[in-house]
C-alpha positions as YAML, in Angstrom:
chain: A
units: angstrom
residues:
- id: 1
  name: MET
  ca: [-73.91, -75.75, 55.12]
- id: 2
  name: ASP
  ca: [-71.00, -73.71, 53.72]
- id: 3
  name: VAL
  ca: [-72.66, -70.50, 52.44]
- id: 4
  name: THR
  ca: [-69.36, -69.25, 51.00]
- id: 5
  name: LYS
  ca: [-69.10, -72.28, 48.73]
- id: 6
  name: ILE
  ca: [-72.72, -71.86, 47.61]
- id: 7
  name: LEU
  ca: [-72.23, -68.18, 46.78]
- id: 8
  name: GLY
  ca: [-68.94, -68.97, 45.04]
- id: 9
  name: ARG
  ca: [-70.64, -71.59, 42.92]
- id: 10
  name: ARG
  ca: [-73.40, -69.16, 41.95]
- id: 11
  name: HIS
  ca: [-70.79, -66.65, 40.93]
- id: 12
  name: ARG
  ca: [-69.38, -69.24, 38.53]
- id: 13
  name: ILE
  ca: [-72.75, -69.92, 36.90]
- id: 14
  name: MET
  ca: [-74.06, -67.92, 33.96]
- id: 15
  name: LYS
  ca: [-77.01, -68.03, 31.58]
- id: 16
  name: ALA
  ca: [-76.37, -68.91, 27.95]
- id: 17
  name: VAL
  ca: [-78.29, -69.89, 24.84]
- id: 18
  name: VAL
  ca: [-77.46, -73.59, 24.47]
- id: 19
  name: THR
  ca: [-78.03, -75.41, 21.16]
- id: 20
  name: LYS
  ca: [-77.27, -79.11, 21.53]
- id: 21
  name: LYS
  ca: [-78.74, -80.28, 18.23]
- id: 22
  name: TYR
  ca: [-79.48, -78.84, 14.80]
- id: 23
  name: GLY
  ca: [-83.05, -77.85, 14.11]
- id: 24
  name: PRO
  ca: [-85.72, -75.13, 14.27]
- id: 25
  name: PRO
  ca: [-85.48, -72.07, 16.54]
- id: 26
  name: GLU
  ca: [-86.90, -74.03, 19.47]
- id: 27
  name: VAL
  ca: [-83.70, -76.11, 19.79]
- id: 28
  name: ALA
  ca: [-82.04, -72.98, 21.23]
- id: 29
  name: ARG
  ca: [-82.69, -72.87, 24.97]
- id: 30
  name: ILE
  ca: [-81.47, -70.68, 27.78]
- id: 31
  name: GLN
  ca: [-79.66, -72.76, 30.39]
- id: 32
  name: GLU
  ca: [-77.27, -72.23, 33.26]
- id: 33
  name: ILE
  ca: [-73.69, -73.28, 32.56]
- id: 34
  name: GLU
  ca: [-70.32, -72.57, 34.14]
- id: 35
  name: ASN
  ca: [-68.63, -69.25, 33.54]
- id: 36
  name: PRO
  ca: [-65.57, -69.41, 31.30]
- id: 37
  name: VAL
  ca: [-62.23, -68.71, 32.99]
- id: 38
  name: PRO
  ca: [-59.65, -66.59, 31.12]
- id: 39
  name: LYS
  ca: [-56.14, -67.92, 30.54]
- id: 40
  name: GLU
  ca: [-53.06, -65.72, 30.86]
- id: 41
  name: ASN
  ca: [-53.51, -64.25, 27.35]
- id: 42
  name: GLU
  ca: [-57.31, -64.04, 27.45]
- id: 43
  name: ILE
  ca: [-59.99, -61.54, 28.45]
- id: 44
  name: LEU
  ca: [-63.25, -62.28, 30.28]
- id: 45
  name: ILE
  ca: [-66.09, -60.15, 28.87]
- id: 46
  name: LYS
  ca: [-69.44, -59.44, 30.47]
- id: 47
  name: VAL
  ca: [-71.66, -59.45, 27.39]
- id: 48
  name: LEU
  ca: [-74.25, -56.69, 27.19]
- id: 49
  name: SER
  ca: [-75.40, -57.07, 23.58]
- id: 50
  name: THR
  ca: [-74.98, -59.72, 20.89]
- id: 51
  name: PRO
  ca: [-76.68, -60.11, 17.51]
- id: 52
  name: VAL
  ca: [-78.38, -63.16, 16.07]
- id: 53
  name: THR
  ca: [-76.82, -63.25, 12.61]
- id: 54
  name: SER
  ca: [-77.75, -65.16, 9.50]
- id: 55
  name: GLY
  ca: [-74.59, -67.20, 10.12]
- id: 56
  name: ASP
  ca: [-75.81, -68.20, 13.58]
- id: 57
  name: ALA
  ca: [-79.16, -69.21, 12.10]
- id: 58
  name: ARG
  ca: [-77.51, -71.28, 9.34]
- id: 59
  name: ILE
  ca: [-75.46, -73.25, 11.84]
- id: 60
  name: ARG
  ca: [-78.35, -73.73, 14.27]
- id: 61
  name: GLY
  ca: [-80.67, -75.00, 11.54]
- id: 62
  name: LEU
  ca: [-77.95, -76.55, 9.38]
- id: 63
  name: ASN
  ca: [-79.42, -74.36, 6.62]
- id: 64
  name: VAL
  ca: [-76.34, -74.34, 4.40]
- id: 65
  name: PRO
  ca: [-75.96, -74.21, 0.60]
- id: 66
  name: PHE
  ca: [-76.44, -77.43, -1.35]
- id: 67
  name: GLY
  ca: [-73.50, -79.78, -1.01]
- id: 68
  name: PHE
  ca: [-72.12, -78.24, 2.17]
- id: 69
  name: LYS
  ca: [-73.92, -80.15, 4.94]
- id: 70
  name: PHE
  ca: [-71.18, -82.73, 5.40]
- id: 71
  name: ILE
  ca: [-68.44, -80.10, 5.46]
- id: 72
  name: THR
  ca: [-70.46, -78.02, 7.95]
- id: 73
  name: LYS
  ca: [-70.94, -81.04, 10.23]
- id: 74
  name: LEU
  ca: [-67.26, -81.87, 9.94]
- id: 75
  name: MET
  ca: [-66.37, -78.36, 11.07]
- id: 76
  name: PHE
  ca: [-69.04, -77.73, 13.69]
- id: 77
  name: GLY
  ca: [-70.17, -81.19, 14.86]
- id: 78
  name: PHE
  ca: [-72.13, -84.11, 13.43]
- id: 79
  name: LYS
  ca: [-75.05, -84.46, 15.84]
- id: 80
  name: GLY
  ca: [-75.06, -80.85, 16.93]
- id: 81
  name: PRO
  ca: [-72.71, -77.90, 17.41]
- id: 82
  name: LYS
  ca: [-69.52, -78.93, 19.24]
- id: 83
  name: ASN
  ca: [-69.67, -75.53, 20.90]
- id: 84
  name: PRO
  ca: [-73.37, -75.43, 21.86]
- id: 85
  name: VAL
  ca: [-73.19, -71.71, 22.65]
- id: 86
  name: LEU
  ca: [-73.45, -69.98, 19.29]
- id: 87
  name: GLY
  ca: [-72.95, -66.30, 18.48]
- id: 88
  name: VAL
  ca: [-69.91, -64.72, 16.84]
- id: 89
  name: VAL
  ca: [-70.30, -61.02, 17.76]
- id: 90
  name: PHE
  ca: [-70.40, -59.24, 21.12]
- id: 91
  name: SER
  ca: [-70.28, -55.89, 22.86]
- id: 92
  name: GLY
  ca: [-69.66, -55.61, 26.58]
- id: 93
  name: ILE
  ca: [-67.40, -54.76, 29.50]
- id: 94
  name: VAL
  ca: [-64.07, -56.33, 30.45]
- id: 95
  name: GLU
  ca: [-64.62, -58.25, 33.67]
- id: 96
  name: GLN
  ca: [-61.16, -59.79, 34.11]
- id: 97
  name: VAL
  ca: [-57.88, -60.07, 32.19]
- id: 98
  name: GLY
  ca: [-55.14, -62.68, 32.16]
- id: 99
  name: GLU
  ca: [-51.76, -61.74, 33.56]
- id: 100
  name: LYS
  ca: [-50.18, -61.36, 30.11]
- id: 101
  name: VAL
  ca: [-52.92, -59.11, 28.69]
- id: 102
  name: GLU
  ca: [-51.59, -55.58, 28.12]
- id: 103
  name: ALA
  ca: [-54.00, -53.60, 25.93]
- id: 104
  name: PHE
  ca: [-57.18, -54.06, 27.97]
- id: 105
  name: GLY
  ca: [-58.16, -53.63, 31.60]
- id: 106
  name: LYS
  ca: [-61.11, -54.31, 33.89]
- id: 107
  name: GLY
  ca: [-64.00, -51.96, 33.11]
- id: 108
  name: ASP
  ca: [-63.05, -51.27, 29.47]
- id: 109
  name: ALA
  ca: [-65.97, -51.10, 27.03]
- id: 110
  name: VAL
  ca: [-65.15, -53.39, 24.09]
- id: 111
  name: PHE
  ca: [-66.72, -55.06, 21.10]
- id: 112
  name: GLY
  ca: [-65.71, -57.54, 18.46]
- id: 113
  name: SER
  ca: [-66.08, -61.02, 17.03]
- id: 114
  name: LYS
  ca: [-65.18, -64.49, 18.31]
- id: 115
  name: GLU
  ca: [-64.76, -66.91, 15.41]
- id: 116
  name: ASN
  ca: [-65.19, -70.06, 17.53]
- id: 117
  name: MET
  ca: [-68.49, -68.67, 18.85]
- id: 118
  name: GLY
  ca: [-69.72, -68.45, 22.43]
- id: 119
  name: CYS
  ca: [-71.17, -64.91, 22.35]
- id: 120
  name: HIS
  ca: [-74.78, -65.81, 23.14]
- id: 121
  name: ALA
  ca: [-74.04, -65.87, 26.84]
- id: 122
  name: GLU
  ca: [-73.65, -63.58, 29.83]
- id: 123
  name: TYR
  ca: [-69.85, -64.03, 29.72]
- id: 124
  name: LEU
  ca: [-67.25, -65.07, 27.17]
- id: 125
  name: VAL
  ca: [-63.48, -65.31, 26.92]
- id: 126
  name: ILE
  ca: [-61.43, -64.15, 23.95]
- id: 127
  name: LYS
  ca: [-57.73, -63.96, 23.24]
- id: 128
  name: GLU
  ca: [-56.20, -60.48, 23.34]
- id: 129
  name: SER
  ca: [-54.94, -61.13, 19.80]
- id: 130
  name: GLY
  ca: [-58.48, -61.84, 18.60]
- id: 131
  name: ALA
  ca: [-60.91, -59.48, 16.87]
- id: 132
  name: ILE
  ca: [-61.54, -57.29, 19.92]
- id: 133
  name: VAL
  ca: [-61.14, -53.51, 20.17]
- id: 134
  name: HIS
  ca: [-62.27, -50.69, 22.43]
- id: 135
  name: LYS
  ca: [-65.82, -49.56, 21.72]
- id: 136
  name: PRO
  ca: [-66.17, -46.02, 20.35]
- id: 137
  name: GLU
  ca: [-67.81, -43.81, 22.98]
- id: 138
  name: LYS
  ca: [-70.33, -42.54, 20.43]
- id: 139
  name: LEU
  ca: [-71.88, -46.03, 20.14]
- id: 140
  name: SER
  ca: [-74.20, -47.79, 22.55]
- id: 141
  name: HIS
  ca: [-73.52, -51.47, 23.17]
- id: 142
  name: GLN
  ca: [-76.51, -52.39, 21.00]
- id: 143
  name: GLU
  ca: [-75.17, -50.25, 18.17]
- id: 144
  name: ALA
  ca: [-71.68, -51.69, 18.52]
- id: 145
  name: ALA
  ca: [-73.02, -55.25, 18.43]
- id: 146
  name: SER
  ca: [-74.88, -54.52, 15.20]
- id: 147
  name: ILE
  ca: [-71.73, -53.66, 13.24]
- id: 148
  name: PRO
  ca: [-68.99, -56.35, 13.04]
- id: 149
  name: PHE
  ca: [-70.79, -59.16, 11.20]
- id: 150
  name: GLY
  ca: [-72.04, -57.05, 8.31]
- id: 151
  name: ALA
  ca: [-69.21, -54.51, 8.18]
- id: 152
  name: LEU
  ca: [-66.33, -56.98, 8.38]
- id: 153
  name: THR
  ca: [-67.90, -59.33, 5.83]
- id: 154
  name: SER
  ca: [-68.63, -56.56, 3.34]
- id: 155
  name: LEU
  ca: [-65.21, -55.00, 3.89]
- id: 156
  name: LYS
  ca: [-63.59, -58.33, 3.01]
- id: 157
  name: TYR
  ca: [-65.73, -58.84, -0.09]
- id: 158
  name: LEU
  ca: [-65.55, -55.32, -1.48]
- id: 159
  name: ARG
  ca: [-61.98, -54.34, -0.61]
- id: 160
  name: ASP
  ca: [-60.17, -57.70, -0.82]
- id: 161
  name: PHE
  ca: [-62.22, -59.97, -3.08]
- id: 162
  name: GLY
  ca: [-63.76, -57.27, -5.28]
- id: 163
  name: LYS
  ca: [-60.82, -54.82, -5.36]
- id: 164
  name: ILE
  ca: [-63.40, -52.02, -5.50]
- id: 165
  name: LYS
  ca: [-62.16, -48.76, -7.04]
- id: 166
  name: LYS
  ca: [-63.30, -45.16, -7.09]
- id: 167
  name: GLY
  ca: [-65.71, -44.45, -9.94]
- id: 168
  name: GLN
  ca: [-66.88, -48.04, -10.38]
- id: 169
  name: LYS
  ca: [-70.57, -48.87, -10.59]
- id: 170
  name: ILE
  ca: [-71.72, -51.46, -8.05]
- id: 171
  name: LEU
  ca: [-75.08, -53.09, -7.46]
- id: 172
  name: ILE
  ca: [-75.74, -54.51, -4.00]
- id: 173
  name: ASN
  ca: [-78.52, -57.08, -3.77]
- id: 174
  name: GLY
  ca: [-80.04, -57.30, -0.29]
- id: 175
  name: ALA
  ca: [-79.04, -53.71, 0.48]
- id: 176
  name: SER
  ca: [-81.19, -53.53, 3.61]
- id: 177
  name: GLY
  ca: [-79.76, -56.67, 5.24]
- id: 178
  name: ALA
  ca: [-76.89, -56.91, 7.72]
- id: 179
  name: LEU
  ca: [-74.25, -57.19, 4.99]
- id: 180
  name: GLY
  ca: [-76.07, -54.81, 2.67]
- id: 181
  name: VAL
  ca: [-76.43, -51.78, 4.93]
- id: 182
  name: TYR
  ca: [-72.68, -51.77, 5.57]
- id: 183
  name: GLY
  ca: [-71.88, -52.76, 2.00]
- id: 184
  name: VAL
  ca: [-73.67, -49.63, 0.76]
- id: 185
  name: GLN
  ca: [-71.80, -47.40, 3.20]
- id: 186
  name: LEU
  ca: [-68.43, -48.99, 2.46]
- id: 187
  name: ALA
  ca: [-68.92, -48.81, -1.30]
- id: 188
  name: LYS
  ca: [-69.74, -45.10, -0.99]
- id: 189
  name: TYR
  ca: [-66.61, -44.61, 1.13]
- id: 190
  name: PHE
  ca: [-64.53, -46.28, -1.58]
- id: 191
  name: GLY
  ca: [-65.98, -43.85, -4.12]
- id: 192
  name: ALA
  ca: [-68.28, -46.14, -6.08]
- id: 193
  name: GLU
  ca: [-71.62, -45.30, -7.64]
- id: 194
  name: VAL
  ca: [-73.98, -47.50, -5.66]
- id: 195
  name: THR
  ca: [-77.29, -49.08, -6.64]
- id: 196
  name: GLY
  ca: [-79.10, -50.83, -3.80]
- id: 197
  name: VAL
  ca: [-81.72, -53.53, -4.37]
- id: 198
  name: CYS
  ca: [-84.25, -54.15, -1.58]
- id: 199
  name: GLY
  ca: [-87.92, -54.63, -0.81]
- id: 200
  name: PRO
  ca: [-90.41, -51.73, -1.00]
- id: 201
  name: SER
  ca: [-90.58, -51.21, 2.76]
- id: 202
  name: ASN
  ca: [-86.81, -50.60, 2.97]
- id: 203
  name: VAL
  ca: [-86.30, -48.21, 0.06]
- id: 204
  name: GLU
  ca: [-86.12, -45.14, 2.32]
- id: 205
  name: LEU
  ca: [-83.62, -46.85, 4.63]
- id: 206
  name: VAL
  ca: [-81.27, -47.62, 1.74]
- id: 207
  name: LYS
  ca: [-81.67, -44.07, 0.42]
- id: 208
  name: SER
  ca: [-80.71, -42.77, 3.88]
- id: 209
  name: LEU
  ca: [-77.42, -44.68, 3.56]
- id: 210
  name: GLU
  ca: [-76.68, -42.45, 0.54]
- id: 211
  name: ALA
  ca: [-77.10, -45.07, -2.14]
- id: 212
  name: ASP
  ca: [-77.12, -43.28, -5.52]
- id: 213
  name: HIS
  ca: [-79.97, -45.42, -6.84]
- id: 214
  name: VAL
  ca: [-82.43, -47.76, -5.12]
- id: 215
  name: ILE
  ca: [-84.38, -50.51, -6.87]
- id: 216
  name: ASP
  ca: [-87.48, -52.17, -5.40]
- id: 217
  name: TYR
  ca: [-87.01, -55.77, -6.51]
- id: 218
  name: LYS
  ca: [-90.76, -56.44, -6.36]
- id: 219
  name: SER
  ca: [-91.51, -53.87, -9.05]
- id: 220
  name: THR
  ca: [-88.29, -53.82, -11.08]
- id: 221
  name: ASP
  ca: [-85.94, -56.53, -12.38]
- id: 222
  name: PHE
  ca: [-82.53, -54.88, -12.58]
- id: 223
  name: THR
  ca: [-81.36, -57.42, -15.17]
- id: 224
  name: GLU
  ca: [-83.84, -55.93, -17.62]
- id: 225
  name: ASN
  ca: [-83.12, -52.21, -17.14]
- id: 226
  name: GLU
  ca: [-80.20, -52.11, -19.62]
- id: 227
  name: GLU
  ca: [-77.82, -50.85, -16.91]
- id: 228
  name: SER
  ca: [-74.47, -52.53, -16.37]
- id: 229
  name: TYR
  ca: [-72.15, -52.69, -13.39]
- id: 230
  name: ASP
  ca: [-68.50, -53.34, -12.59]
- id: 231
  name: ILE
  ca: [-69.50, -55.34, -9.50]
- id: 232
  name: ILE
  ca: [-72.71, -57.13, -8.56]
- id: 233
  name: TYR
  ca: [-72.52, -58.01, -4.86]
- id: 234
  name: ASP
  ca: [-75.18, -60.53, -3.81]
- id: 235
  name: THR
  ca: [-75.33, -60.46, -0.03]
- id: 236
  name: VAL
  ca: [-78.23, -62.91, 0.30]
- id: 237
  name: GLY
  ca: [-77.52, -65.68, -2.22]
- id: 238
  name: LYS
  ca: [-80.60, -65.05, -4.37]
- id: 239
  name: LEU
  ca: [-79.08, -64.17, -7.75]
- id: 240
  name: ASP
  ca: [-77.95, -66.42, -10.60]
- id: 241
  name: PHE
  ca: [-74.81, -65.64, -12.60]
- id: 242
  name: SER
  ca: [-76.31, -66.75, -15.89]
- id: 243
  name: LYS
  ca: [-79.13, -64.22, -15.53]
- id: 244
  name: CYS
  ca: [-76.90, -61.41, -14.23]
- id: 245
  name: LYS
  ca: [-74.00, -61.90, -16.64]
- id: 246
  name: ASP
  ca: [-75.34, -59.42, -19.21]
- id: 247
  name: SER
  ca: [-75.63, -56.79, -16.45]
- id: 248
  name: LEU
  ca: [-71.88, -56.93, -15.83]
- id: 249
  name: ASN
  ca: [-69.40, -54.74, -17.65]
- id: 250
  name: LYS
  ca: [-66.36, -56.28, -19.31]
- id: 251
  name: ASN
  ca: [-64.09, -57.61, -16.54]
- id: 252
  name: GLY
  ca: [-67.03, -57.32, -14.15]
- id: 253
  name: LEU
  ca: [-67.20, -59.32, -10.90]
- id: 254
  name: PHE
  ca: [-70.12, -61.30, -9.52]
- id: 255
  name: LEU
  ca: [-69.45, -61.33, -5.74]
- id: 256
  name: LEU
  ca: [-71.29, -63.99, -3.75]
- id: 257
  name: ALA
  ca: [-71.52, -63.80, 0.03]
- id: 258
  name: ALA
  ca: [-73.37, -67.14, 0.03]
- id: 259
  name: ALA
  ca: [-72.37, -69.87, -2.42]
- id: 260
  name: GLY
  ca: [-73.04, -73.56, -2.95]
- id: 261
  name: LEU
  ca: [-71.34, -76.19, -5.09]
- id: 262
  name: LYS
  ca: [-72.84, -74.79, -8.31]
- id: 263
  name: GLU
  ca: [-71.48, -71.33, -7.56]
- id: 264
  name: TYR
  ca: [-68.02, -72.62, -6.63]
- id: 265
  name: ARG
  ca: [-67.91, -74.51, -9.92]
- id: 266
  name: GLN
  ca: [-68.64, -71.18, -11.60]
- id: 267
  name: VAL
  ca: [-65.82, -69.57, -9.61]
- id: 268
  name: LEU
  ca: [-63.49, -72.21, -11.02]
- id: 269
  name: SER
  ca: [-64.77, -72.15, -14.61]
- id: 270
  name: THR
  ca: [-64.80, -68.33, -14.91]
- id: 271
  name: SER
  ca: [-61.28, -68.13, -13.53]
- id: 272
  name: PHE
  ca: [-60.09, -69.90, -16.69]
- id: 273
  name: SER
  ca: [-62.33, -68.37, -19.33]
- id: 274
  name: GLY
  ca: [-64.24, -65.19, -20.06]
- id: 275
  name: SER
  ca: [-63.73, -61.66, -18.81]
- id: 276
  name: LYS
  ca: [-66.54, -61.77, -16.25]
- id: 277
  name: LYS
  ca: [-65.71, -63.58, -13.03]
- id: 278
  name: VAL
  ca: [-67.64, -65.23, -10.21]
- id: 279
  name: VAL
  ca: [-65.97, -64.64, -6.85]
- id: 280
  name: ALA
  ca: [-66.77, -66.29, -3.52]
- id: 281
  name: GLY
  ca: [-64.87, -67.12, -0.36]
- id: 282
  name: VAL
  ca: [-64.80, -67.03, 3.41]
- id: 283
  name: ALA
  ca: [-64.56, -63.75, 5.28]
- id: 284
  name: LEU
  ca: [-62.43, -64.23, 8.39]
- id: 285
  name: PHE
  ca: [-62.76, -61.50, 11.01]
- id: 286
  name: LYS
  ca: [-59.45, -59.93, 12.06]
- id: 287
  name: LYS
  ca: [-58.47, -57.32, 14.63]
- id: 288
  name: GLU
  ca: [-56.76, -55.19, 11.95]
- id: 289
  name: ASP
  ca: [-59.96, -55.02, 9.90]
- id: 290
  name: LEU
  ca: [-62.04, -54.20, 12.97]
- id: 291
  name: LYS
  ca: [-59.68, -51.29, 13.66]
- id: 292
  name: VAL
  ca: [-60.35, -50.06, 10.11]
- id: 293
  name: VAL
  ca: [-64.10, -50.25, 10.79]
- id: 294
  name: VAL
  ca: [-63.69, -48.31, 14.05]
- id: 295
  name: GLU
  ca: [-61.78, -45.58, 12.22]
- id: 296
  name: LEU
  ca: [-64.57, -45.32, 9.64]
- id: 297
  name: ILE
  ca: [-67.12, -45.10, 12.45]
- id: 298
  name: GLU
  ca: [-65.18, -42.33, 14.15]
- id: 299
  name: GLN
  ca: [-65.00, -40.44, 10.83]
- id: 300
  name: ASP
  ca: [-68.78, -40.88, 10.27]
- id: 301
  name: HIS
  ca: [-68.32, -42.96, 7.12]
- id: 302
  name: ILE
  ca: [-70.20, -45.83, 8.79]
- id: 303
  name: ARG
  ca: [-73.19, -45.62, 11.08]
- id: 304
  name: PRO
  ca: [-74.90, -48.50, 12.86]
- id: 305
  name: VAL
  ca: [-78.23, -49.83, 11.65]
- id: 306
  name: ILE
  ca: [-80.39, -51.97, 13.96]
- id: 307
  name: GLY
  ca: [-83.44, -53.62, 12.46]
- id: 308
  name: LYS
  ca: [-84.93, -55.09, 15.62]
- id: 309
  name: THR
  ca: [-83.98, -55.71, 19.25]
- id: 310
  name: PHE
  ca: [-84.89, -58.65, 21.48]
- id: 311
  name: GLU
  ca: [-84.50, -59.51, 25.12]
- id: 312
  name: PHE
  ca: [-82.12, -62.38, 25.82]
- id: 313
  name: SER
  ca: [-85.07, -64.53, 26.93]
- id: 314
  name: ASP
  ca: [-86.70, -64.08, 23.51]
- id: 315
  name: ILE
  ca: [-83.98, -65.98, 21.63]
- id: 316
  name: VAL
  ca: [-86.49, -68.27, 19.89]
- id: 317
  name: GLU
  ca: [-88.43, -65.27, 18.55]
- id: 318
  name: ALA
  ca: [-85.17, -63.69, 17.42]
- id: 319
  name: TYR
  ca: [-84.25, -66.83, 15.48]
- id: 320
  name: LYS
  ca: [-87.72, -66.97, 13.91]
- id: 321
  name: TYR
  ca: [-87.27, -63.37, 12.76]
- id: 322
  name: VAL
  ca: [-83.88, -64.15, 11.20]
- id: 323
  name: ASP
  ca: [-85.15, -67.39, 9.64]
- id: 324
  name: GLY
  ca: [-87.95, -65.42, 7.98]
- id: 325
  name: GLY
  ca: [-85.48, -64.22, 5.35]
- id: 326
  name: HIS
  ca: [-86.52, -60.57, 5.46]
- id: 327
  name: LYS
  ca: [-84.36, -59.35, 8.33]
- id: 328
  name: VAL
  ca: [-83.53, -55.66, 8.19]
- id: 329
  name: ALA
  ca: [-79.93, -54.92, 9.19]
- id: 330
  name: SER
  ca: [-79.08, -56.59, 12.53]
- id: 331
  name: ALA
  ca: [-81.26, -58.39, 15.07]
- id: 332
  name: VAL
  ca: [-79.67, -57.58, 18.44]
- id: 333
  name: LEU
  ca: [-80.14, -59.34, 21.79]
- id: 334
  name: THR
  ca: [-79.89, -57.37, 25.01]
- id: 335
  name: VAL
  ca: [-78.19, -59.66, 27.53]
...
């Protein structure tokens, strides 16, 4: 028996959360698969923390807005995910670099996002040009992993889609969720007056993020309080434009982080008529934007918020928590 070959093979095997078909949390199983091998322009990362995001849960369960199941299957796979290892965010240590990689070296602490997934594993590979940066020393790996999904999405919506300006009034629905906690902090950085909407148990959290006003949605309907806003940012896909329209100022924007066919029809119709617009789109994660987020972290404009942590082996429980619809900030796996 060749012991060297056996040990070499073990070195090439890693544990990963494998999802071969769409379905409930139980379809996600930890299995042993081969380690990825970096190409000349790629980096091999030893993953230490990775979140289970609402996006991961939507793909796993095919829980997508009405009218988007076929498109989702076309993009990700018809019978199950083409890449069975989900997860779009990571924090970890550089294990190996390709010969053409210049900005990173073995042992570097890094974090970022991998748009074609693969982060729910002990190792992943990512191109040097991808959304990967050095991790700020002030952050733990769990804290770093909690940031990119919410911060990059809200940065895209507020800065690029919403064109947020100093002095504007913004209402953020789902202010205690992964997008919301960073949306509040980013809106404050941009100089807006921020109203956060959340459940009663998360009011103090949203206040701690320096929201100017916090509304408990169980006791108060903001559409009936006679206040109006320049931007209403719905991070959870629970609001209806027709009901919120009167709460928008002239030229106000209704930003939707989750939208179905009905909402995209409203995007189209409001683009041609009326002063109040519905805006939706896809937030792609880019290295340049992640560098902006790192700078804001270093300047204490953004701080990480972790709602709950799970061991890697508890992936099913993590998905159940996310599927529950009341996730606070990020649910982070320790790998």
